[in-house]
Structure formats: C-alpha cells, structure tokens
N, C-alpha and C positions, 0 to 999 in steps of 0.2 A: 439761636432758636428762641422765639418769644416765650417768656415764662407764663404759665397759666395764672389766671386771676385767683387769688385767695382772698375772699371777702369777709370782713368782720361786719356783721349786721347788728345794729343797735336800735332797740325799740323802747321808747319811754313816753308814748302818746297819752297815757291815762294812768291806770293804777297797777300796771305790771312793768317790771324792769326786766327786759330781755336782751340777750346777746347770743350770737351764734356765729359759727365759722362755716363758710361754704366754699368748696374747692371746685374750680371750673371743670376738672376732669373726674374727681373722685366723689363729687356731690356733697351732701351735708355731713360735716365732721363733728359738730357739736351743737347743742341747744340748751342754754342755761336760762333759768327764769326765777324771779321772785314775784309772787302774787301778794297784793295788799288786801285781799278780801277780809282777813281777820281784823285789819286796822279800821275798816269802814263799816263793819257789821253793826256796831252800836249806833251809827248815824243813819242806818237804813239806806245808804247810798254813798257815792264817792264824794269826799270833801277835797276840793282842789289843793288847798294849802297842805293838808296832810299828805296828799299824793306826791306833791313836788318835793316835800321834805324827805319822804321815804326814798324817792328817786335819787336824791343827793347821797343818802346813806348807802344805797345798794349798788349804784352804777359801777363803782370800781371793783368790788368783789365779784359781781356778776360777769363783768367783762373778763376779769382774771380767770374765773371758773370756765368760761367758754373757751378761752385759749388753752387752758390746761387740759380740758376734756378732748380738745381737738389735737393735742400734742403739737401745737403750733406756737411759735414765739411771735411777739409783736413785730419783730424784724422781718418775718416772712409774710406778714399781711401787706398786700399792695393795693387794696381798695377798702375804704370804710364807707358803708352804706348806713344812713341814719334817717329815721322817720322825722320829717319836718312839718307834716300836715296830714290831716287835721287832728285836733286833739286839744288837751288842756295846755294853755300857753306855758305855765310854769313847768309842767312835766316835760313838754317838748324841748324847752330851753336847756334842761339838764342834759338830755341826750345829745342835742345839737352842739352845745358848747364843749362837751366832752369829746365828741367826734372831731370837731374843728381843731381843738387843741392838739390832738394826736396828729391829725393831717398836717397841721402847720409845723409842728416840731420835727416830724419825720419825713415831710415831703410826700406823704401818701395821698393818692387820688381819693377824692370825696364825691359821694353821690347822695343827693337828697331824695328820699322815698316818700311817696304818697301812701299813707297808712292803708287806705282803701284798696290801692293797687296791690299792696302786700297781701291783703286778705283774698282779693280776687284771684291771685295766682298761687295761693297757699296749697291748693290741692295737688299742684305739680310736685310737691315735695315727696309724695309717696304714690303718685299715679302718672301714667302716660295718657294724656287727654287729647283727643282729636280736636281740630279746628274745622269750622267755627262751632262754638257752643254757647249756651246760655249759662250765666252765673248769677246765683242769688247770694248776696252777702247780707248777713243779718247778725246784728250785735246790739249791745246796749246803747250805742250812740248813732248807729247808721243802719239803714236797710235800703239796698239798691238791687236793681236787676240790670245786668250787663250783657251785651252781645260781644263775645270775644273772638277775634279773628286771628290773633297771633300773640306772641309774647310782647306785652306792652301795647298791643293794638286792641283797644276795646272802646265800645260806645255805650253810654248810659241810656238805657231804654226807659227806665223808671226809677224813682227814688222817693224816699219819704219826704212829705211836705211838712211834717211836724215831728211827732215822736217816732222813735224806732221800735222795732218789735221787742227787743230786750228791755227797753225802757217801759213798755206797756206791762211786761211781766213784773218788773220791779215795782212799778207804781200800784198795780192791782194787789200785789203781794203785801205791800205796805198798808193798803186799805183793809186787808183781811188780817192784819197784824201777824204776818208770816215773816220768817227770817229773810235777810238779804244774803246773797242775791236771790231774786224771786223765781227765776226760771226753773232751777232744779226742784224747788219746793212746789211750784205750781204743777210740774209734771208728776212728781211723786203723789200728790193729792189727787190729781186727775186719774191716775192709775187705780186708785182705790175705788173709783166708781166706773171703771171700765171705759174711760174716755168717751162718755156720753155727752150730748149737747142738751142741757136742761133748759137754758134760758134764751137761746137763739139770739145772741148779740148780733148787731149789724155787721155785714161783711164789707164795708167800705163801698166806694163808688165803683160799680161794675163796668163803667164805661171809660175809666181812666187806668192806665198802666202804672201810675204812681201809687205809692203806698201812703196810708194815713192811719196811724194808730192812736192819735190823740182822741179822736171821736169815739173809738172803741173803749178807751179807758173811761171817758166821760159817760158813755152808755152804761158801763158796768156800775159806776158810781150812782147814777140816777136810778138804775134798777134796784140797787141795794136800798136806796132811800124809799123808793116806791113800796118795797117789801117790808119796810119798817126795820131793816137790818142795820141802817147807818143813820146817824144824826149829823146833819150838815153844820149846825151851829157849833156844836162842841167837837166836831170832827172825831166822833167816837163810833166804833163798831158796836152795835147793840146785840146782834145775833152772833155769839161766839161759838156756836155749835160746830164741831168739827165736820159733821156730815154736810152741813150747809156750805162751809168753806170748800169742801171737796167738790161740790156741785158747781160752785162759781168757778173754781180753778179749772175744772174739766171743760166747762162751756167756753171759757176764755181760750184755752189751748186748742180746742177743736176749731174755733173761729179763726185764730191766727193761721193754723194750717190750711184752712179753706182759702184764706186770702192769698197765701203763697201760691197755691194751686191755681186760683183764679188768674193771677198775673202771669204765671207760666203759660197757661192756656192761651191767653191773649198774645203773648210774645211768639209762641209757636205757630199760631195762626198767621201772624204777619211775617214770620221767618221760618218757613217749613224746611229750609235747608240745614237746620241745626243738626249736629251729629251727636251731641251729648248735653248733659246738664251738670253743673257743679253747685254744691250747696256749702257755703263757707261762713266763717265768723262764729262767735260764741254760741249763738242760737243753734248752730249746726250740731251741737252736742246733744240736742233734744232728740231722744230716741223715737218719740211718737211722731214728730214732724218728719224725721228721716224716713220712717216707714211709710208715711203717707206719700211722700215724694217718690220713694222707690216704686210704690204701686202705680202712681200716676205715670212715671217714666216707662215702666215695664209695659204698660198697656199701649204705649206708643212706640215701643221698640227702641227706646233711647237708654243708653247707660247713664247711671247717676254716679258721680264721683264726689266723695266727701272726705276731707282730710282726717287724719288721726286726731283724737281729741286735743293732744298737745299743740297741734297746729291750727286748731279752730279759734282758741282764745288768742289774745295778743301775744306775739312771740318774736324773737329775734330771727328765727329761721326764715320766716317769710320775707323779712326785710333783706336778709343776706341773699336769698334766692333772686329776688327782683334786682338787687344790686349787682349780682353776677351777670344777668343778661343785659342790664343797662351798660355795664362795663364793656361787654363784648360788642354792644352797639355803639360804643364811644360816647355815651351820654353822661358825661361827668359834670359836676358842679364846681363852682369856684368857692373860695373862702368867704365870699359875700353872701353865701346861702343863709336864708333867714327862715323863721317859722311862719306857717300859715300863708305862704306866697307861692 
C-alpha cells in the first residue's frame, strides 16, 4: 500500500521564517513561524541583508519546532516543499539550500514552490472552496488577481505593474511618520475618523484590470505638498497633527478598497461563471477591506473566503499545502532547483 505524503513546507522568501508539516490524509499538523518585524521597524522597511542573516539563525529551530509540534520525525517526512520564487535572493537561498541538503542527505523528494501560488491557495487550509473562483492576493510585495480553475490550475487576470498594495501602505505610513508596518497603523487611524474619504485620491486606470499603486502613493505625496503639509526638499512632514494624519490614512484605505472592488467588478463581468472569491495575503488581515469585499460579494450572491490571519502573512503551511497537491500530481523538482527560475 502506498504511503501517504507527509510534506515539510519551508518558507523564507522575505522576512518570515516559516515551516509546517502537512499530512495527505490528516491535513495540517503544525505551523511554526518567526517574524522579523521587530528587526526591521527601526529601518521603516525590510533590509535584505538583515533578513537573510535572521533566516540563517532561525531556519533550524523553526523546522525543528514544526516537526515537534506535528509529532513527526524527519525520517517520516517523504516530501520537502520549499519556496524558490519570488522573493529576496538571500532569504530564498537560505530555505532552498536547507531543503536541498535534507533532500540530498536523506533521498527525500523535493518540490520548488512559487510563493504566490502558496498565497493563492492558502484559503484552502481552513475552507472548502468551489471552482472556478477569483482570487485577490495582496501583500507588501505583490498584488494580483487570478482566475482559479483547480488546484495548481490558475490564470493571472491582472497584477501590479509597479508597487503592491502593502507597499503603498508602508510608504504612505513612512511619509506620515507612522510606525512600520504601515497597514495596521493606517487602518487604526482610519477607524478614528469612521473610514471616510476626505481627499478623493485617484482610483487608478478604470479601463485596465492590472493594479498600480505607485501613482496613488505619488498622488498622496503631491497632495501633502499642495496642502503645505510636506516639504519635498528636506523630505519632512510639516503637519504632524494626528487628526490630519487620520484623514490621510482614511482616504488612502478607502481608495485601496475601491480599487480592489473595481478590479473584481471587471473580472466578474468578463467571467460571470465564477462561484466564489478568495482574498489572501498579508493585506487580507485588514478588517475594513475584508468587510468591503464581503458586502460586494454578498450583493452578487458569491461567498467570500479569507484565510485565518496566521495563513494570510507568509507562512510554511501554505507551502506545505501546495507541496502536498503537487506531490499527488507527481510534480517533483530535481536537486538542480534554483531560486527565481
């Protein structure tokens, strides 16, 4: 009798070190994570060298923790799934070299995982989702809209042509001298003024299904300058009034939610056969955007599926899940697997 696949998933694409164990028959057995947010706060963003050094320090204890939590030994692992793209090269190399070393030493099957595919199917970790459906992935590095027809079967309908949604939150937060990461702080301040749109920032190209948040970030900057709230030469915020910051944060958040709905509306018009919508990635932790999307989907009779918060940010569980179905499909990699290919 063929043994079920027991997959160790490893995620080191950016500033989180994640590992998880997924059993083909029993589902997710463990999910261990170390987040580097506190390491990067003083820089106002992720520093690649700091990120990769932390990955080196944490990869062994995090993998050990995932195995212990799952009550599984390394001898029982018969598949190792590891993120090999996209991401920070240094961080990716830590996870890939670690995974390849184990696979070589123990003769374990290896599978390279696209980080974005991990996010796209992360909602399956705690939901049963029908096909076909639309999936919005939104994080600090990527924002995309997919048409998903099956496990591993998806088509990119639209994607960011410049900055991602999470990056827009972080960069505007930095302009306003707010803490990193920007998303949670922007939402908190927007809630203080009841999520109103005070400044009507541009909603991007209404004729394109692709995303663009660089222009939105620039529009916020120029509006701050126009209002005399920001000095371009010294790169200094002049209006440090909290009430003003709250209004800017609220306007930005409402605008980004509107853009997501705009793109969803376009996709549903072109593909009316969709049975559901999923919203995944770190930005999916934003409660305001979640509620806006819920309302939009409910009006159209579509269920909206969002992963639990621990599966929204980068994590090993989503890598292990994708690795499991790729193993079932026989889609294994060789030891020549490299990053960013």
